C-alpha positions as CSV (number, residue, x, y, z in Angstrom):
1,X,-22.3,11.5,-10.2
2,X,-25.4,11.8,-8.3
3,X,-26.9,8.6,-6.1
4,X,-30.2,7.6,-6.2
5,X,-32.3,8.5,-2.8
6,X,-32.7,4.6,-2.6
7,X,-28.8,3.7,-2.9
8,X,-27.9,6.4,-0.5
9,X,-30.7,4.9,2.0
10,X,-29.0,1.3,1.5
11,X,-25.6,2.7,2.3
12,X,-26.8,4.4,4.9
13,X,-28.0,1.1,6.5
14,X,-24.9,-0.7,5.8
15,X,-22.7,1.7,7.5
16,X,-24.4,2.0,10.7
17,X,-22.5,-0.7,12.2
18,X,-19.1,0.9,11.5
19,X,-20.6,4.1,12.7
20,X,-21.4,2.8,16.4
21,X,-17.7,2.0,16.8
22,X,-16.8,4.2,19.9
23,X,-17.2,7.9,18.5
24,X,-17.7,10.6,20.2
25,X,-20.0,14.1,19.8
26,X,-18.5,17.1,18.2
27,X,-20.8,19.0,20.6
28,X,-23.3,19.3,18.2
29,X,-24.9,15.8,19.0
30,X,-23.7,14.0,16.0
31,X,-20.8,12.1,15.9
32,X,-17.4,13.5,13.8
33,X,-17.1,10.5,11.0
34,X,-14.1,10.2,8.9
35,X,-13.4,8.1,6.4
36,X,-10.4,6.0,5.4
37,X,-10.3,4.2,1.8
38,X,-7.9,1.9,0.6
39,X,-7.1,0.9,-2.8
40,X,-7.7,-2.5,-2.5
41,X,-8.3,-5.8,-0.4
42,X,-5.3,-7.1,1.6
43,X,-4.3,-7.8,4.7
44,X,-2.2,-4.7,4.5
45,X,-5.3,-2.7,4.4
46,X,-6.7,-4.8,7.3
47,X,-3.9,-3.6,9.5
48,X,-4.2,-0.3,8.3
49,X,-7.9,-0.2,9.2
50,X,-7.2,-1.1,12.6
51,X,-4.9,1.8,13.1
52,X,-7.7,3.9,11.4
53,X,-9.9,2.6,13.8
54,X,-7.5,3.4,16.7
55,X,-6.3,6.5,15.6
56,X,-10.4,7.9,15.6
57,X,-10.8,6.4,18.7
58,X,-7.8,8.5,20.2
59,X,-9.2,11.7,18.5
60,X,-12.7,11.1,19.5
61,X,-13.9,10.4,16.4
62,X,-15.3,7.5,14.2
63,X,-13.5,5.8,11.4
64,X,-15.4,4.4,8.6
65,X,-13.1,2.0,6.7
66,X,-13.9,0.8,3.4
67,X,-12.1,-1.6,1.2
68,X,-12.7,-1.3,-2.7
69,X,-12.3,-4.4,-4.6
70,X,-13.4,-3.6,-8.3
71,X,-11.1,-0.9,-8.9
72,X,-11.4,2.7,-9.8
73,X,-15.0,3.1,-10.3
74,X,-15.6,1.0,-7.0
75,X,-13.5,3.1,-4.9
76,X,-15.1,6.5,-6.7
77,X,-18.4,5.4,-5.8
78,X,-17.3,4.3,-2.1
79,X,-15.9,7.9,-1.6
80,X,-18.9,9.6,-3.3
81,X,-21.2,7.5,-1.2
82,X,-19.4,8.7,1.8
83,X,-19.1,12.1,1.2
84,X,-23.0,12.4,0.3
85,X,-23.8,10.7,3.5
86,X,-21.8,13.4,5.4
87,X,-18.2,12.3,6.4
88,X,-16.2,15.3,7.5
89,X,-13.0,13.6,6.2
90,X,-11.5,11.1,3.7
91,X,-7.9,9.4,3.6
92,X,-7.6,7.7,0.4
93,X,-5.1,5.9,-1.4
94,X,-5.5,6.8,-5.1
95,X,-5.3,4.1,-7.5
96,X,-4.2,6.4,-10.6
97,X,-3.5,9.9,-9.1
98,X,-3.1,11.0,-12.9
99,X,-6.3,9.9,-14.0
100,X,-8.2,10.6,-10.7
101,X,-7.1,13.8,-10.4
102,X,-9.9,15.4,-11.3
103,X,-11.9,13.2,-9.4
104,X,-9.4,13.8,-6.2
105,X,-10.0,18.1,-6.3
106,X,-13.9,17.6,-6.5
107,X,-13.7,15.4,-3.3
108,X,-11.1,18.1,-1.7
109,X,-14.0,20.7,-2.8
110,X,-16.4,19.0,-0.1
111,X,-14.7,17.5,2.8
112,X,-11.1,17.3,4.3
113,X,-9.0,15.2,1.8
114,X,-5.4,13.6,2.6
115,X,-3.7,10.7,0.5
116,X,-2.0,8.0,2.5
117,X,0.0,4.8,1.3
118,X,-0.2,6.5,-2.1
119,X,0.0,9.9,-3.1
120,X,-1.5,12.2,-5.2
121,X,0.9,15.6,-5.4
122,X,-0.9,17.5,-8.0
123,X,-4.3,17.1,-6.6
124,X,-5.6,19.5,-3.8
125,X,-5.3,17.0,-1.0
126,X,-4.1,18.3,1.9
127,X,-1.4,16.1,2.4
128,X,0.2,12.5,2.3
129,X,0.8,10.2,5.2
130,X,3.3,7.2,4.3
131,X,6.4,6.4,3.3
132,X,8.7,7.4,0.2
133,X,8.6,4.5,-1.9
134,X,11.1,5.7,-4.1
135,X,13.1,5.2,-0.8
136,X,11.8,1.7,0.4
137,X,12.4,0.5,-3.3
138,X,16.2,1.5,-2.8
139,X,15.9,-0.7,0.3
140,X,14.5,-3.7,-1.5
141,X,16.4,-3.3,-4.5
142,X,19.6,-3.1,-2.0
143,X,18.4,-6.2,-0.4
144,X,18.1,-7.9,-3.9
145,X,21.5,-7.1,-4.8
146,X,22.6,-8.3,-1.1
147,X,21.2,-11.9,-2.3
148,X,22.8,-12.0,-5.5
149,X,26.5,-10.2,-4.5
150,X,28.3,-11.8,-8.1
151,X,25.3,-10.6,-10.1
152,X,22.5,-12.4,-11.8
153,X,18.9,-11.6,-13.4
154,X,16.1,-10.9,-11.4
155,X,12.4,-10.5,-12.6
156,X,9.7,-8.0,-10.8
157,X,6.4,-8.8,-9.9
158,X,4.0,-5.9,-9.0
159,X,-0.1,-5.3,-9.1
160,X,0.0,-1.9,-11.4
161,X,2.6,0.8,-11.9
162,X,-0.3,3.5,-12.4
163,X,-0.2,4.0,-9.2
164,X,2.2,6.4,-7.7
165,X,3.5,4.6,-4.9
166,X,4.0,1.5,-7.3
167,X,5.7,3.1,-9.9
168,X,7.8,4.9,-7.5
169,X,8.7,1.7,-5.5
170,X,9.3,-0.4,-8.4
171,X,11.9,2.5,-9.6
172,X,13.5,2.6,-6.7
173,X,13.9,-1.4,-6.5
174,X,15.6,-1.1,-10.0
175,X,18.0,1.5,-9.6
176,X,18.8,-0.1,-5.8
177,X,19.3,-3.4,-7.3
178,X,21.3,-2.2,-10.5
179,X,23.4,0.2,-8.2
180,X,22.7,3.3,-10.1
181,X,22.9,6.9,-8.3
182,X,19.6,7.6,-7.0
183,X,17.3,9.7,-8.9
184,X,13.7,9.5,-7.9
185,X,12.3,11.5,-11.5
186,X,14.0,8.4,-13.3
187,X,11.2,5.9,-15.2
188,X,12.7,2.4,-17.0
189,X,9.9,1.5,-19.3
190,X,8.9,-2.0,-18.5
191,X,9.4,-4.5,-21.4
192,X,12.9,-4.6,-21.9
193,X,16.1,-5.6,-19.6
194,X,17.9,-3.0,-17.7
195,X,21.8,-3.9,-16.9
196,X,24.4,-2.2,-15.2
197,X,27.5,-4.3,-14.9
198,X,26.6,-8.1,-13.9
199,X,23.6,-7.2,-12.5
200,X,20.0,-7.2,-15.1
201,X,16.4,-6.6,-14.3
202,X,14.8,-8.9,-17.2
203,X,11.6,-7.1,-16.8
204,X,8.2,-6.2,-15.0
205,X,5.1,-8.3,-14.6
206,X,1.9,-6.8,-13.8
207,X,-0.7,-8.3,-12.7
208,X,-3.7,-5.9,-12.0
209,X,-4.4,-7.1,-8.4
210,X,-5.5,-10.7,-9.8
211,X,-3.9,-13.0,-7.9
212,X,-4.4,-15.9,-10.1
213,X,-2.8,-13.9,-12.6
214,X,0.1,-13.0,-10.1
215,X,0.8,-17.1,-9.9
216,X,0.7,-17.2,-13.4
217,X,2.9,-14.5,-14.1
218,X,5.7,-15.9,-11.6
219,X,4.8,-19.3,-13.3
220,X,5.9,-17.9,-16.8
221,X,8.6,-16.2,-15.8
222,X,10.2,-19.8,-14.6
223,X,9.4,-21.3,-17.9
224,X,10.6,-18.3,-20.1
225,X,13.9,-17.6,-18.0
226,X,15.3,-20.9,-16.4
227,X,18.3,-19.4,-15.4
228,X,16.5,-16.4,-13.4
229,X,18.1,-16.0,-10.1
230,X,16.2,-14.2,-8.3
231,X,12.4,-13.1,-7.7
232,X,10.8,-9.6,-6.7
233,X,7.5,-9.1,-5.4
234,X,6.5,-5.6,-4.6
235,X,3.0,-5.8,-3.3
236,X,1.9,-8.2,-0.3
237,X,0.7,-10.7,-2.3
238,X,3.1,-10.8,-5.3
239,X,5.4,-13.3,-2.5
240,X,3.0,-15.8,-1.6
241,X,2.1,-16.3,-5.6
242,X,6.0,-16.5,-6.4
243,X,6.6,-18.9,-3.6
244,X,3.6,-21.2,-4.9
245,X,5.1,-20.9,-8.5
246,X,8.5,-21.7,-7.3
247,X,7.0,-25.0,-5.2
248,X,5.4,-26.0,-8.2
249,X,8.5,-25.6,-10.2
250,X,10.7,-27.3,-7.7
251,X,13.0,-24.3,-7.5
252,X,11.9,-23.2,-3.7
253,X,15.1,-21.8,-2.3
254,X,17.2,-22.4,-5.6
255,X,15.7,-19.2,-7.0
256,X,16.0,-16.3,-4.6
257,X,13.0,-14.7,-3.6
258,X,12.7,-11.0,-2.1
259,X,9.8,-9.3,-0.7
260,X,7.9,-6.5,0.1
261,X,5.4,-5.7,2.9
262,X,4.2,-8.6,5.8
263,X,2.1,-11.0,4.4
264,X,2.7,-14.3,6.6
265,X,3.8,-16.5,3.7
266,X,6.6,-14.0,2.9
267,X,7.5,-13.9,6.7
268,X,7.0,-17.8,7.3
269,X,9.5,-17.8,4.1
270,X,12.1,-15.5,6.0
271,X,11.9,-17.6,9.2
272,X,12.8,-21.0,6.8
273,X,14.9,-19.7,5.1
274,X,13.0,-19.5,1.3
275,X,12.7,-15.5,1.2
276,X,15.6,-13.4,2.1
277,X,14.0,-10.8,3.4
278,X,11.2,-8.2,3.1
279,X,10.8,-4.2,3.5
280,X,7.8,-3.2,5.0
281,X,5.6,0.0,5.6
282,X,3.9,0.4,9.2
283,X,0.0,0.7,7.4
284,X,-1.1,0.7,11.2
285,X,0.3,4.0,11.6
286,X,-1.2,5.1,8.1
287,X,-4.2,4.8,9.4
288,X,-3.8,6.2,12.8
289,X,-1.9,9.7,11.8
290,X,-4.5,9.6,9.0
291,X,-7.3,10.1,11.5
292,X,-5.4,12.1,13.9
293,X,-4.8,14.5,11.0
294,X,-8.4,14.8,9.6
295,X,-9.6,15.2,12.7
296,X,-7.7,18.2,13.5
297,X,-8.5,19.4,10.6
298,X,-12.4,19.1,11.1
299,X,-11.8,21.0,14.7
300,X,-10.3,24.0,12.9
301,X,-6.6,23.1,14.1
302,X,-4.1,23.3,10.7
303,X,-1.0,22.9,12.7
304,X,-1.8,19.0,12.1
305,X,-0.6,19.2,9.1
306,X,2.9,17.9,8.4
307,X,5.7,20.4,7.2
308,X,5.8,20.2,3.4
309,X,2.6,18.6,3.0
310,X,4.1,14.9,3.9
311,X,4.4,13.0,6.9
312,X,6.6,10.3,6.0
313,X,6.6,7.0,7.9
314,X,9.7,5.4,7.4
315,X,9.8,1.5,6.0
316,X,12.4,-1.0,6.9
317,X,13.8,-4.0,6.5
318,X,12.7,-7.6,8.0
319,X,15.3,-10.4,8.1
320,X,14.8,-13.7,9.6
321,X,16.2,-12.2,13.1
322,X,13.3,-9.8,13.2
323,X,10.7,-11.9,12.2
324,X,9.5,-13.3,15.8
325,X,9.5,-9.4,17.1
326,X,7.6,-7.9,14.1
327,X,5.1,-10.7,14.0
328,X,4.5,-9.5,17.7
329,X,4.2,-6.1,16.8
330,X,1.4,-6.7,14.0
331,X,-0.6,-8.8,16.7
332,X,-0.5,-6.2,19.4
333,X,-1.5,-3.6,16.3
334,X,-4.5,-5.8,15.1
335,X,-5.8,-6.3,19.0
336,X,-5.6,-2.5,19.2
337,X,-7.5,-1.3,16.2
338,X,-10.5,-4.0,17.0
């Protein structure tokens, strides 16, 4: 798509505040501008954006952080605008790695392109920065199984499964909960129960990043499955939505809640015992490492690329004992990236 001169000029004006954040010259009188683009809007991405700003500062560059909120068209428009304005590198979390492949390849032909948070391994991206979502899903599934040692029925809630990270995270969670032998290539189609022994995953409900729909999905699951034993929320906002539904149904604490990511409602629930635990990523390092790699590539240093094209930032489980220290870490990260 080609931009009109008016749109480009307006975007240039909109970018002025972001481009004034402590960048250094590339030796030719202009600052090296690098872009960090999320797949949506969420506090998770606020932490990642702080990491991107810190990483750019450390690398002597400038970070332009953008959060699309209207799906694929919005994300692609943002990237096209940034590329037309001359950013030297883009770190993106693709919304749909399969259907966006040609777009990603086009971007890769114009600037340095890497993926973060969610990968597009079949595209021409130079590397991926983030966790192994299947392995993280196994951690989440094991946490749910730990909460139901005698077996039980669970429902999974997630924004969408078109994203590579979401698809792998969901499958790892299913396999971990059911106690299967790990197989990252496995894919259980949603819409039918999956059972191994006394453990059952009833279904997966998606909400397309619509938080009202996320809550409605949780409420509907509680009505349709009155004997539901546990709920698993795989995107950050899913846990708060499920907790609201449980509170409204007066089942808070009676139905086990297992989370993913670090929404404050989730952490508060872990602290008060209404949430079993959560699997957290390290979005700050996603942003920081992405900017370090892009800055190196801009300066001709390909040694910054990780072996095998993947820089893994491991996930970990947060239970009640770790909540206080984890909160302190996030607070420090946010302050560092202002």
